[in-house]
ROVEX-356711 format. One line per field, with one value per residue (C-alpha): residue number from 1; residue in three letters; x, y, z. Coordinates in Angstrom, 2 decimals. Last residue first. Layout:
residues N
pos: [NUM,...];
code: [ALA,...];
east: [X,...];
north: [Y,...];
up: [Z,...];
end
This chain:
residues 99
pos: [99,98,97,96,95,94,93,92,91,90,89,88,87,86,85,84,83,82,81,80,79,78,77,76,75,74,73,72,71,70,69,68,67,66,65,64,63,62,61,60,59,58,57,56,55,54,53,52,51,50,49,48,47,46,45,44,43,42,41,40,39,38,37,36,35,34,33,32,31,30,29,28,27,26,25,24,23,22,21,20,19,18,17,16,15,14,13,12,11,10,9,8,7,6,5,4,3,2,1];
code: [PHE,LYS,GLY,HIS,ARG,GLN,LEU,ILE,PHE,GLU,LYS,SER,GLU,VAL,TYR,GLU,SER,GLN,GLN,SER,GLY,LEU,LEU,ALA,LYS,VAL,ARG,LEU,TRP,TYR,SER,ASP,LEU,PRO,HIS,SER,ILE,GLU,ARG,SER,VAL,ASP,CYS,PHE,HIS,ALA,SER,ILE,ASN,VAL,CYS,THR,SER,VAL,ASN,LYS,TYR,THR,GLY,LEU,ASN,TYR,PRO,LYS,ILE,GLU,VAL,THR,PHE,ARG,PRO,THR,GLU,SER,MET,PRO,PRO,TYR,GLN,TRP,ASN,PHE,ILE,THR,LYS,PHE,ASN,GLU,SER,THR,VAL,LEU,PRO,LYS,THR,PRO,SER,PRO,VAL];
east: [-4.69,-2.50,-0.97,2.67,4.41,1.58,0.11,3.37,3.59,6.65,6.81,4.21,4.77,4.03,2.90,3.70,0.88,-1.89,-3.31,-6.59,-8.63,-6.63,-5.54,-3.51,-1.40,-1.29,1.01,0.80,3.45,2.78,4.97,3.51,3.13,-0.53,-1.58,-4.75,-4.20,-6.40,-9.66,-8.43,-7.40,-9.70,-8.56,-7.83,-7.72,-11.26,-12.01,-11.85,-10.77,-9.93,-10.08,-12.58,-10.72,-7.33,-5.36,-2.41,1.29,3.85,5.86,2.94,4.44,5.36,1.86,1.90,-1.12,-2.48,-4.52,-6.08,-6.91,-9.17,-8.45,-11.24,-10.67,-9.26,-6.73,-6.01,-2.71,-2.86,-2.22,-2.20,-4.09,-3.99,-6.37,-6.27,-9.08,-7.52,-8.07,-6.26,-4.18,-2.34,-0.69,0.81,1.56,2.87,2.42,0.21,1.97,1.56,0.00];
north: [35.49,33.08,30.13,29.03,30.86,31.23,27.84,25.94,22.98,20.73,19.14,16.54,12.80,9.92,6.70,3.41,1.93,-0.41,-3.73,-5.38,-3.60,-0.56,1.60,4.77,6.38,9.92,11.92,15.16,17.00,19.71,22.38,24.63,28.42,28.48,25.98,23.93,22.50,19.39,21.29,22.77,19.36,19.37,16.38,16.15,13.59,12.40,8.65,8.47,5.46,7.54,11.31,12.56,10.80,12.27,9.24,9.72,10.13,10.46,13.32,14.68,18.18,18.42,17.48,14.42,14.01,10.94,10.63,7.48,7.23,5.03,4.05,3.65,0.72,1.06,3.60,7.22,8.39,10.07,13.62,15.10,17.51,18.73,21.63,24.21,26.72,29.20,32.18,30.39,27.30,24.99,21.64,19.76,16.11,15.89,12.14,9.31,5.96,3.34,0.00];
up: [11.24,9.32,11.13,10.80,13.67,16.20,15.33,15.58,13.19,12.85,9.42,8.62,9.01,6.65,8.29,6.58,4.55,5.61,4.49,5.51,2.84,1.86,4.78,4.33,7.04,8.36,10.59,12.47,14.46,17.00,18.57,21.25,21.06,19.99,22.70,22.17,18.71,18.81,18.32,15.04,13.67,10.64,8.59,4.89,2.08,2.85,3.09,6.89,8.96,12.03,11.61,14.22,17.06,16.16,17.28,19.63,18.94,21.71,23.21,25.24,25.66,21.98,20.84,18.58,16.33,14.56,11.37,9.93,6.25,4.16,0.57,-1.94,-4.27,-7.78,-6.55,-7.49,-5.93,-2.52,-1.45,2.03,4.26,7.84,8.45,11.24,11.63,14.11,11.81,8.97,9.52,7.15,7.87,4.94,4.21,0.63,0.09,1.41,1.74,-0.98,0.00];
end
């Protein structure tokens, strides 16, 4: 199963979206997104973005501290197989968000 590509976090007026690209497949892939807040140090599922078919995930509610670093990652699932995770660059709302 190919991994998603071009993981990107964008934020405008506190609406923070994580999106990625995926090649067209004969069956519809599903995606699971995880987030790693700097202070937690480990990844956890984004509950609203488990087994989704969209190529994006609204993570606004996960970003609670504008000065903290966050990383996001996504994997693809096709049937019983899954891809490796692909990780975003570090995201800091105050530095990378637009207001």
